C-alpha positions in Angstrom: 90.7 74.5 105.6 87.9 75.7 103.3 87.7 79.3 104.6 87.9 82.2 102.2 87.9 85.8 103.0 86.3 87.9 100.4 86.6 91.5 99.2 84.6 91.7 96.0 85.4 94.3 93.5 83.2 97.2 93.9 83.4 97.4 97.6 86.1 99.1 100.0 89.1 97.0 101.0 90.5 97.5 104.4 93.4 95.8 106.2 91.3 95.7 109.5 88.4 93.7 108.2 87.2 91.3 105.4 83.7 92.1 103.9 82.6 88.7 104.2 84.0 85.3 105.0 82.9 82.0 103.3 83.1 78.7 105.0 82.9 75.9 102.6 83.3 72.6 104.3 82.3 71.3 107.6 84.8 72.3 110.3 85.1 72.7 114.2 83.3 76.2 114.7 84.2 78.2 118.2 81.1 80.6 119.3 82.9 83.2 121.7 80.4 84.8 124.0 80.9 88.6 124.8 84.1 89.3 126.1 85.0 92.1 128.4 88.0 93.6 130.0 87.8 91.2 132.9 90.9 89.7 134.4 91.1 86.3 135.9 90.2 87.6 139.3 86.8 88.7 137.8 87.5 92.5 138.0 87.6 95.0 135.4 90.9 95.7 134.1 91.6 99.5 133.3 89.4 102.5 132.8 90.0 103.2 129.2 89.1 101.4 126.1 92.6 100.6 125.3 93.4 98.8 128.4 90.0 97.0 128.4 90.6 96.0 124.9 93.9 94.5 125.5 92.4 92.3 128.3 89.6 91.6 125.6 92.3 90.1 123.3 93.9 88.4 126.3 90.8 86.5 127.1 90.2 85.8 123.3 93.4 84.1 122.9 93.2 82.1 126.2 89.9 80.8 124.8 91.1 80.1 121.4 94.3 78.3 122.5 92.1 76.0 124.9 90.5 74.8 121.7 94.0 74.7 119.7 93.0 77.7 117.7 94.4 81.2 117.5 93.3 84.8 116.4 94.0 83.8 113.0 90.9 81.3 113.0 88.4 84.2 114.1 86.2 84.6 110.9 83.7 87.1 112.4 83.6 89.4 115.3 81.0 92.0 116.8 82.4 95.0 118.8 80.5 97.0 121.2 81.8 100.5 122.3 80.1 102.5 124.9 78.7 106.0 123.4 81.1 108.7 124.1 84.1 106.6 123.8 86.3 106.4 120.5 87.4 102.8 119.3 90.7 104.0 118.1 92.5 102.6 121.3 90.8 99.4 120.5 91.9 99.4 117.0 95.5 100.1 118.4 95.1 97.0 120.6 94.0 94.9 117.7 97.1 96.0 115.5 99.1 94.8 118.7 98.1 91.2 118.4 96.7 90.7 114.8 99.4 89.1 112.4 99.0 91.3 109.4 99.8 88.5 107.2 96.5 86.9 108.2 93.6 87.9 106.4 91.3 90.0 108.8 87.9 88.8 109.9 84.7 90.2 109.2 83.5 92.6 111.7 80.5 94.5 113.0 80.9 97.7 115.1 78.1 98.9 117.6 77.9 102.0 119.4 75.8 101.3 122.6 74.4 103.5 125.7 76.1 101.1 128.2 77.3 97.7 128.9 77.7 95.9 132.3 79.2 98.1 135.3 82.6 99.5 134.2 82.8 98.0 130.9 83.5 100.2 127.9 84.0 97.7 125.2 82.7 94.1 124.4 83.8 91.8 121.6 82.1 88.4 120.8 83.4 86.2 118.0 83.1 83.2 115.7 86.3 81.1 115.0 86.5 78.1 112.3 89.3 75.6 113.0 
């Protein structure tokens, strides 16, 4: 597909993220806007980072599948977590859905003062198909 996940020598290697992802040829790219723990009814699902992160991943999977893609196609995501909350539960939710045989995407994590009402975590992503 022309996508390479790179972890150059001299940089930390992690099973949770790649240092960079290179797309070498034209491909369908899906830019996914910030997803929160919002269910199909428009209401916030859960009051913990873990519960909301699980819904975020359900939302991502729905979007990706609508375009014939999967989580394995994600090359980058940016995660925002509200200050005072740990993202450990979010990492656990990620591990529940991520196929460890797939190289993980590049990530950026921000701790923020706040998100929309009731939101504890938000994730946006870029996928290449």
